C-alpha positions as CSV (number, residue, x, y, z in Angstrom):
1,M,0.0,0.0,0.0
2,L,2.8,2.4,0.9
3,Q,4.5,1.5,-2.4
4,Q,1.4,2.3,-4.3
5,Q,1.1,5.7,-2.7
6,E,4.7,6.5,-3.4
7,S,4.3,5.4,-7.0
8,L,1.2,7.6,-7.4
9,S,2.9,10.6,-5.7
10,S,5.9,10.1,-8.1
11,K,3.5,10.0,-11.0
12,V,1.8,13.2,-10.0
13,T,5.1,15.0,-9.5
14,V,6.2,14.0,-13.0
15,E,3.0,15.1,-14.5
16,E,3.1,18.4,-12.6
17,T,6.7,18.9,-13.8
18,E,5.7,18.2,-17.4
19,Y,2.8,20.6,-17.1
20,L,5.0,23.3,-15.7
21,V,7.5,22.8,-18.5
22,H,4.8,22.8,-21.2
23,L,3.3,25.9,-19.6
24,D,6.3,27.9,-20.5
25,D,6.1,26.8,-24.1
26,P,4.1,29.4,-26.3
27,K,2.7,26.7,-28.5
28,Q,1.4,24.8,-25.5
29,Q,-0.1,28.0,-24.2
30,Q,-2.0,28.6,-27.5
31,K,-3.1,24.9,-27.4
32,Q,-4.3,25.3,-23.9
33,A,-6.1,28.5,-24.7
34,K,-8.0,26.8,-27.6
35,E,-9.0,24.0,-25.3
36,Q,-10.5,26.5,-22.9
37,Q,-12.5,28.4,-25.5
38,V,-16.2,28.0,-25.3
39,S,-17.9,26.1,-28.1
40,I,-20.8,28.2,-29.4
41,P,-23.8,26.3,-30.7
42,N,-24.4,26.3,-34.4
43,D,-27.8,28.1,-34.0
44,C,-26.1,31.1,-32.5
45,S,-24.7,33.7,-35.0
46,Y,-21.8,34.6,-32.8
47,S,-18.8,36.7,-33.9
48,S,-16.7,39.2,-32.1
49,A,-19.7,41.5,-32.0
50,A,-21.6,42.1,-28.8
51,C,-24.7,40.3,-27.8
52,H,-27.8,42.5,-27.3
53,K,-30.2,41.7,-24.5
54,D,-32.8,44.0,-23.1
55,D,-31.1,46.9,-24.8
56,N,-28.0,46.3,-22.7
57,V,-24.8,45.3,-24.5
58,R,-22.9,42.4,-23.0
59,V,-19.7,40.9,-24.6
60,H,-19.3,37.2,-24.7
61,T,-16.8,35.8,-22.2
62,A,-15.7,32.3,-21.2
63,E,-18.6,32.1,-18.9
64,D,-21.0,32.6,-21.8
65,D,-21.1,29.0,-22.7
66,T,-24.4,29.2,-24.5
67,C,-26.3,31.7,-26.6
68,S,-29.7,30.3,-25.5
69,A,-30.6,33.6,-23.9
70,F,-30.3,35.3,-27.3
71,T,-31.9,34.8,-30.7
72,R,-30.2,34.3,-34.0
73,T,-29.5,37.3,-36.1
74,N,-32.1,37.4,-38.9
75,G,-32.1,41.0,-40.0
76,S,-35.3,41.8,-38.1
77,G,-33.6,44.6,-36.2
78,S,-34.7,43.1,-32.9
79,P,-32.6,44.4,-29.9
80,H,-32.3,40.8,-28.8
81,A,-30.5,39.7,-32.1
82,L,-26.8,39.3,-32.5
83,Y,-25.6,42.0,-34.8
84,S,-22.4,41.7,-36.8
85,T,-20.7,45.1,-37.2
86,T,-18.6,43.7,-40.0
87,E,-21.7,42.6,-41.9
88,A,-23.3,46.0,-41.4
89,Y,-20.2,47.7,-42.7
90,V,-20.1,45.6,-45.8
91,R,-23.8,46.2,-46.4
92,I,-23.3,50.0,-46.1
93,R,-20.4,49.9,-48.6
94,R,-22.6,48.0,-51.0
95,Y,-25.4,50.5,-50.7
96,M,-23.0,53.4,-51.2
97,K,-21.5,51.8,-54.2
98,W,-24.9,51.4,-55.9
99,F,-25.9,54.9,-54.8
100,F,-22.9,56.4,-56.7
101,I,-23.4,54.1,-59.7
102,I,-27.1,55.0,-60.1
103,N,-26.4,58.8,-59.6
104,F,-23.6,58.7,-62.1
105,F,-25.8,56.9,-64.6
106,L,-28.6,59.5,-64.0
107,F,-26.2,62.4,-64.4
108,F,-24.9,60.8,-67.7
109,I,-28.5,60.5,-69.0
110,F,-29.3,64.1,-68.0
111,F,-26.0,65.3,-69.6
112,A,-26.8,63.4,-72.8
113,I,-30.4,64.8,-73.0
114,I,-29.2,68.4,-72.6
115,F,-26.4,68.2,-75.2
116,I,-28.4,66.2,-77.8
117,G,-31.4,68.6,-77.2
118,A,-29.2,71.6,-77.6
119,E,-27.8,70.3,-80.9
120,V,-31.3,69.8,-82.2
121,E,-32.3,73.3,-81.2
122,G,-29.1,74.7,-82.6
123,K,-29.8,73.2,-86.0
124,R,-33.2,74.8,-86.0
125,V,-31.6,78.2,-85.0
126,R,-29.0,77.9,-87.8
127,D,-31.8,77.1,-90.3
128,N,-33.7,80.3,-89.3
129,T,-30.8,82.7,-88.8
130,L,-30.5,85.7,-91.1
131,P,-27.5,88.0,-91.3
132,V,-27.6,91.0,-89.0
133,E,-28.2,93.4,-91.9
134,K,-31.3,91.4,-92.9
135,R,-32.6,91.4,-89.4
136,S,-32.5,95.2,-89.2
137,W,-36.2,95.4,-90.2
138,A,-37.0,95.1,-86.5
139,Y,-34.7,97.9,-85.4
140,N,-33.3,100.2,-88.1
141,V,-36.5,100.7,-90.0
142,P,-38.2,103.7,-91.5
143,D,-41.4,103.7,-89.4
144,V,-41.3,105.3,-85.9
145,C,-43.4,105.6,-82.8
146,G,-44.1,109.2,-82.1
147,Y,-45.3,110.8,-78.9
148,D,-47.5,113.9,-78.4
149,G,-49.4,113.0,-75.2
150,D,-50.2,109.7,-76.8
151,F,-48.1,107.2,-78.8
152,M,-48.8,106.7,-82.5
153,T,-47.0,104.9,-85.3
154,F,-45.8,107.0,-88.3
155,A,-44.4,105.9,-91.6
156,N,-41.2,107.9,-91.0
157,E,-39.7,110.4,-88.6
158,S,-40.5,113.4,-90.9
159,E,-44.1,112.6,-90.9
160,A,-44.1,112.3,-87.1
161,R,-42.5,115.6,-86.6
162,E,-44.8,117.3,-89.1
163,D,-47.6,116.2,-86.8
164,S,-45.9,117.7,-83.8
165,N,-44.8,114.4,-82.4
166,M,-41.4,113.6,-80.9
167,V,-39.8,110.3,-82.0
168,A,-39.9,107.9,-79.0
169,H,-38.4,104.9,-80.7
170,C,-37.9,103.2,-84.0
171,G,-40.5,100.8,-85.4
172,N,-44.1,100.3,-84.6
173,C,-45.7,101.3,-81.3
174,G,-46.6,98.4,-79.1
175,E,-47.6,97.3,-75.6
176,C,-44.3,98.6,-74.1
177,S,-44.6,102.0,-75.8
178,T,-45.5,103.8,-72.7
179,V,-43.6,106.5,-70.7
180,Q,-43.3,104.2,-67.7
181,D,-42.0,101.2,-69.6
182,I,-39.5,103.2,-71.7
183,F,-38.3,104.9,-68.5
184,I,-37.7,101.5,-67.0
185,I,-35.7,100.1,-69.9
186,N,-33.6,103.3,-69.7
187,E,-33.0,103.0,-66.0
188,T,-32.2,99.2,-66.1
189,S,-30.1,99.2,-69.3
190,A,-27.2,97.5,-67.5
191,T,-29.2,95.0,-65.4
192,L,-32.4,94.1,-67.3
193,T,-30.9,91.1,-69.0
194,E,-29.7,89.6,-65.7
195,T,-33.1,90.3,-64.0
196,T,-35.3,88.9,-66.8
197,T,-33.0,85.8,-67.0
198,F,-33.5,85.2,-63.3
199,C,-37.3,85.5,-63.8
200,A,-37.1,83.2,-66.8
201,K,-35.6,80.5,-64.5
202,Q,-38.7,80.6,-62.3
203,V,-40.7,78.8,-64.9
204,M,-39.1,75.6,-63.6
205,N,-39.0,76.6,-59.9
206,I,-41.8,74.7,-58.2
207,F,-41.2,76.6,-55.0
208,A,-42.0,79.9,-56.8
209,G,-45.7,79.7,-56.8
210,G,-45.5,76.3,-58.5
211,G,-43.4,77.5,-61.4
212,G,-44.8,78.0,-64.9
213,R,-46.1,81.2,-66.5
214,A,-47.6,82.5,-63.3
215,A,-44.2,82.4,-61.5
216,V,-42.6,84.4,-64.3
217,V,-45.4,87.0,-64.3
218,S,-45.0,87.5,-60.6
219,C,-41.2,87.8,-60.8
220,I,-41.3,90.4,-63.6
221,E,-44.0,92.4,-61.8
222,E,-42.0,92.4,-58.6
223,K,-38.4,92.9,-59.9
224,V,-38.9,94.9,-63.0
225,G,-42.2,96.8,-62.7
226,F,-43.4,96.9,-66.3
227,T,-47.0,97.7,-67.0
228,P,-49.2,94.5,-67.2
229,A,-49.5,94.6,-71.0
230,C,-45.8,95.1,-71.5
231,G,-45.0,92.5,-68.9
232,N,-47.1,90.0,-70.8
233,C,-45.0,90.5,-73.9
234,W,-41.9,89.7,-71.9
235,V,-43.5,86.7,-70.3
236,D,-44.6,85.4,-73.8
237,N,-41.0,85.8,-74.8
238,V,-39.8,83.7,-71.9
239,M,-42.3,80.9,-72.7
240,C,-41.2,81.0,-76.3
241,D,-37.6,80.5,-75.1
242,Y,-38.8,77.6,-72.9
243,K,-40.3,76.0,-75.9
244,Y,-37.5,76.5,-78.5
245,C,-34.4,77.2,-76.5
246,L,-34.5,75.4,-73.2
247,M,-31.7,72.9,-73.8
248,T,-29.6,75.5,-75.5
249,C,-29.9,77.9,-72.5
250,V,-29.3,75.2,-69.9
251,R,-26.1,74.2,-71.7
252,S,-25.0,77.8,-72.3
253,V,-25.7,79.1,-68.8
254,F,-25.1,76.1,-66.5
255,F,-22.6,73.9,-68.3
256,Y,-20.6,76.5,-70.3
257,G,-21.1,79.5,-68.0
258,E,-21.2,81.8,-71.0
259,S,-21.5,85.6,-70.6
260,N,-23.9,87.6,-72.8
261,N,-21.5,87.7,-75.7
262,K,-19.0,85.2,-77.1
263,G,-17.1,87.9,-78.8
264,S,-17.7,91.4,-80.3
265,D,-21.3,91.6,-81.5
266,T,-21.7,87.8,-81.2
267,L,-24.4,86.6,-78.8
268,N,-24.0,83.5,-76.6
269,D,-26.0,80.5,-77.7
270,C,-28.9,81.1,-75.4
271,L,-29.4,84.8,-76.4
272,N,-28.9,84.0,-80.1
273,C,-31.6,81.3,-79.9
274,D,-33.9,83.8,-78.3
275,E,-33.0,86.4,-80.9
276,V,-33.8,84.1,-83.8
277,M,-36.7,82.0,-82.6
278,C,-38.6,84.5,-80.4
279,G,-37.3,88.0,-81.2
280,P,-39.6,88.8,-84.1
281,E,-42.8,88.0,-82.2
282,F,-41.6,89.8,-79.1
283,I,-40.7,93.1,-80.9
284,L,-44.1,93.1,-82.7
285,C,-45.8,92.7,-79.3
286,A,-43.6,95.1,-77.3
287,G,-43.0,97.8,-79.8
288,A,-40.4,99.5,-77.6
289,N,-37.2,97.7,-76.5
290,R,-33.8,98.9,-75.6
291,R,-32.3,98.9,-79.1
292,R,-35.4,100.5,-80.6
293,A,-35.2,103.2,-78.0
294,G,-31.6,103.9,-78.8
295,I,-30.2,102.5,-75.5
296,I,-26.8,100.9,-75.3
297,T,-27.1,97.9,-73.0
298,D,-25.0,95.2,-71.3
299,I,-25.2,93.1,-74.5
300,D,-22.8,94.1,-77.3
301,R,-24.8,94.8,-80.5
302,D,-24.1,96.0,-84.0
303,E,-24.8,99.6,-83.3
304,D,-24.8,100.6,-87.0
305,N,-27.7,98.2,-87.8
306,E,-29.4,97.4,-84.6
307,V,-29.6,100.5,-82.4
308,C,-32.0,103.3,-83.4
309,E,-30.5,106.7,-84.0
310,K,-33.7,108.7,-84.7
311,I,-34.7,109.4,-81.1
312,D,-35.5,113.0,-80.3
313,D,-33.3,114.1,-77.4
314,G,-35.2,115.0,-74.2
315,W,-38.5,113.6,-75.3
316,L,-38.6,111.2,-72.3
317,A,-38.0,113.8,-69.6
318,E,-40.7,116.0,-71.2
319,A,-43.1,113.2,-71.4
320,M,-42.4,112.2,-67.7
321,A,-43.0,115.8,-66.6
322,A,-46.3,115.9,-68.6
323,E,-47.6,112.7,-67.1
324,G,-46.3,113.5,-63.6
325,I,-43.9,110.5,-63.5
326,S,-40.9,111.0,-61.2
327,N,-37.6,109.2,-61.5
328,R,-38.8,105.9,-60.1
329,K,-40.2,102.7,-61.5
């Protein structure tokens, strides 16, 4: 019996010695650590992520030998589900990737529509364009609009003066042939293009009274101050541009950032489209515009052919005094 106890004691001592020796071995330490790891059941989607229970985050430890207290991650968003931060990160990256792909595709389609549409509109403009000297019928023409308390169209300036009228502008009288409207186009000669361009953009602004014609009418009334009849001529011109020059103007203004002129006496694509496709109808409606009234503006023009030189000096000041209009819009 004593021998058996000594043998057992010797055996334990040897085993303890071997254990202590192996304990210093890094490989043995790793092996021992693996043996001590908890085996997670297959029905538990466990990773290095935290377990969620009752909205409290608890990290798995060696004591967590089961996931029976938790449910398997199923994408339900339950606070009791295991949630993999790695999986969420991958999912977010996938969504971001498709977000950028779709937006790039939409931008490409938009870009293509604008440029193809502008080319189609440009061909129509080129087919209808006349040389400047042949367009002078609207500006440097024999008939004039005379003023003698009222506006009246005369065949020429001599006939107007013989009837005691002063020449207010070249061409026929129209809806803008009023003292107030001609005063406005004089006072805003350097800013009217910018202001009316801003108002033209309101046709697509759903936040400006829903956009459309009504938004343009409201803008011109507020920011320019034309008489209602004259303002309607300007709004008609905007709607004409919207119909025939939309893509051209979007490309010219937003993509190319063109100024009013490309060069001396050469209009940018948007203004040129307006000039060719909508200008004739506008000038017949308005009667008076800046060129017909002999006003030099922020747009370079062919002054020899497009700016009226028949205006009687001082007629506007005299007319304003006669109608009791002060220097205000």
